[in-house]
N, C-alpha and C positions, 0 to 999 in steps of 0.2 A: 128235802134238803133245806134245813133252816140255818145253814152255816152263814156267817156274817162275812161278806167279802169287804175287804179294805177298799176305801175309795181309790179309784186309779189315778195315777199321776200322768197318764196319757192325755195329751191336749189336742190331738188331731180331731178334725170334725169331718163329716161327709162332704164329699166334692159337690161343688155347685157350678154352675155354668159361669165360666170366668169371662169378664168383659176383656175384649182385645186391647192390648196395651202396644205402645211404640217399642220398635226394636232398639236394643241397646247391645252394640257388639264391638269387638275388637277384631280388627282384620290384621293379620300378621303374615309377613313373608318378604322374600327377597326382592330387590329391586326389579322393576320391569315385568312383573306378573300380572299387572292390571289392577292393584288395590285402589289407586286414585281413580282410574277410568271407571271402575264399577261403582265406587261411591258416588261418582258424579250422576249416575243413573237414578238415584233416589230423588224423591220429589222436592222441589223448592229448597235447595241446599244453602245453608249458611256455612261457607267454606272458610276454615281457618288453616291457612298454609303457613306452617312455621318454617319451611325450607325455601319458600320462594320459587319452587319448580313449577307450580301449577299455574303461573302467569304466562305459560306459552300458548300461542294461539289455539291449538287443538283442545287445550283444557278450557280456556276461557270461552271459546265458542260453545262447547258442550254445557259449560256452566250457565252462560247467558241463555242458551235455548230451553234450559229447564226452569228458567226463572230464578236462578241463584244469585248469590253475591259472594264477593271475594274479600277476605281480610288477610293481607300478606304482611311480610316483615317490615314494609314501610309504614304500616298502621300499627305495628307492635305485636304482631303475632308470636314473635319469638320471646316474648316476655310473659312469665306465668301470671303475673298480677294483671296484665292486659286481658289475657284469656279468660281469667277468672271474672273479671268485670263484664266481659261479653256474655259469658255463660249465665251469670246472674241476671243481666238484662233479658237475655231470652226467657229466663224462667219467669221474670217478673212483669214484663212488659207485653202488651198485645202486638202481635206481628204475624205476617204470612209465612214465615219459614217453617217447614215441616221436618227437616233433617239438619242436624249439626254434623259436620265432618271436622275433626281435628287431625291434620296431616302433617307431620307426624308427631304422635305423642312422645315418641322416643327422643327426637331432637329436642322437644320441649324440656323434657326431664333431663336429658344429658347436658344441655346448655345451662340449666339452673344449677346443676351439680358443679359443672366446670367454673361458673362465676363464683359460687361459694367457696370452691377450692382455691381459687385466686385471691379472694378476700382474706381467707384464713392464711395463706402464704404471705400476703402482704402485711399482715399483722405480725409476722414472724413466729407464727405458731405452727405446730404440726396438725395434719389432718388425721386425728386419732378417733378410732371407734366410729368410723363412718360420718364424722362431723360433716363433711361436705355434702352428704347425702340427706341430712335432715331437713333443709328447707324444701327440697324437691318432694321428698315423701310427705311432709305436711301439706303442701299445695296438691298433690295427688289425692290425698284423703279428702279435701275440701272439694275438689273437683268432682270426685265420684259422688260425694254427697249431693251436690248441685245437679249433676247429670241425671240422678234418680228423680228429681224434681220436674224435669222438663217434660213437656207433653209433645215431645218430638222424637223422631228417630235419631239415634246418636250412633256414629261411627268413628271409632278411634283407629287410626291407621299407625301400626308400629313396624319398625324394621326388624328383619331378622338379624341376629347379632352374628358377627363374624366368628368363625371357629379359629382358635388360636392353637398352632402347632407347637409342639415342644421345640425348645431352642437349644437343647443340649446342656442346660445349666446343671447345677448340683441336684442330685437325687433323681436324675432322669436316665 
């Protein structure tokens, strides 16, 4: 067999032992199923609470016992720019935190969309082609990029979306 085989375009290589990395996960579910409670079980949590609900004693006691810290709405947690600054600082500065929790990423995203929709409306413009979502989507892209750089566990907590029932309108 002297046939000439063309050079392969396949780029896969033999598997090697991979170094363990930090978990990066999205926890999604209905209220009350234990998303926040479980996230606080991770080691040394830097907890970004966009809703302000985790400032209740049973959460703060658990967070304090685990050596974690809390950033809530009073510190700017419901502003995407502030959250981005905190994530960048966690990526660039030396610190003792081992887990980042953002609870909830849904609220942060939705609040950013709502603020942009208000801005557009206040300018007397229409919210066309998803214009109100563009800043939130851009922030999410940047956030995901920075989260991959973190040498930390990352837990993003998201809310289950309400199901909307038909209202009897046209076409139903």
